[in-house]
Every structure is written in structure tokens, then in C-alpha cells.
N, C-alpha and C positions, 0 to 999 in steps of 0.2 A: 204118968205123963212127965217127961223131963222138963225142968224149969231152967231157963237160961237167964241168969241175973244180969247178963251183959246186953241183952236185947233192948232196943229202944221201944218205947210205948207205941202201940199201933196207931194211935191218933197223931203222934209226931211223924210217923212214916206217911200217913195219909196227907198231912199238910205238905210234906215234901213232894208227894205225887201231884197234888193240886198245883203247886208252884211250877213244876216241870212240864206236866202234861196239859197243855193249854186247851186242847179240844178233845177230851176223853171220849172214847167209844161209848155210845149210849148204853150198851149192855154192861159196862163196867161202872157206870155212874152210881146206881143204887148201892153197890157193894163198897165203893169208895166213900160214899156218904155214911154208910154204916160204920166203916172203919174209923171215922172221925170221932165216934162215940165209944170206942174200945181202947182199953189200955193193955191188957195181957191176952195171950192166946187162950187162956182158960175162961175168959169172959163170955157173956152172952149178949146178943142184941135181939130183944124179943125172944122168939123161940129158936133163933139160929145161934149156933156156936161161932165164936170168933174164927175158929179153924175153918169151918165151912165157908164163912164169908170171905176169908182170905183166899181159899181155893177157888171159889167162884170168881173173885176179882181177877186172880191170875189167869183163869181160863178166858176171861173177857178182855185182858190187857195185852193181847198179842200185837196190837197195832202201836202200842207204846214202845218206842225204840230209843236207843242212845245209851250213853255211858251211865247216866243216872238210872234209867230204866233197868239196865242189866244189874247194877249193884242192888237196887231196891228189890227187884224180883228175887234175886238170890237170897237176900236177907229174909224176905217173907217165906220163901221155900224152906229155909233153915228153921224158921219158927214153927212151921206146921209138920215137921218131920215126925 
């Protein structure tokens, strides 16, 4: 698994999402909450990998739009490559 030392902690990204996405889609909420407890893509949250949590978040975040959303979604996709 490649490690990118330049990527931000997942919890920092989750805080930015919370600040920008005022009314998140209900399907994205549990994954967003889990992301607040993660630091790196190699971490686990319970029995789930950070990678799977990010992928599930992205699949439930299609209604989150705008400049911040595009930038953050791109960043998350790069993390789970």
C-alpha cells in the first residue's frame, strides 16, 4: 500500500466536510462520523478499514456539491487509490 506523507489526516478532512456540508445526506453521516476518528488510510474503525469507510462515504456524498466538495472528494479518492 503506497503511503503519501503529504496527505492530511482523515479526521482533519472530516472536520472540513462538517464545516462545509451543513445538512449531510443521512447515508453519509455514519461514515463521516467514523472518519473523525481516523488519521491514516491504513487505520481501522472497529472491523472496518479506513479505505472502505472513505469509499462508502464517497458513494453517499453525491449530493455534496461545490468547490470544497470537488477538492475534498478528489483528495479522498487519491488517498484510497
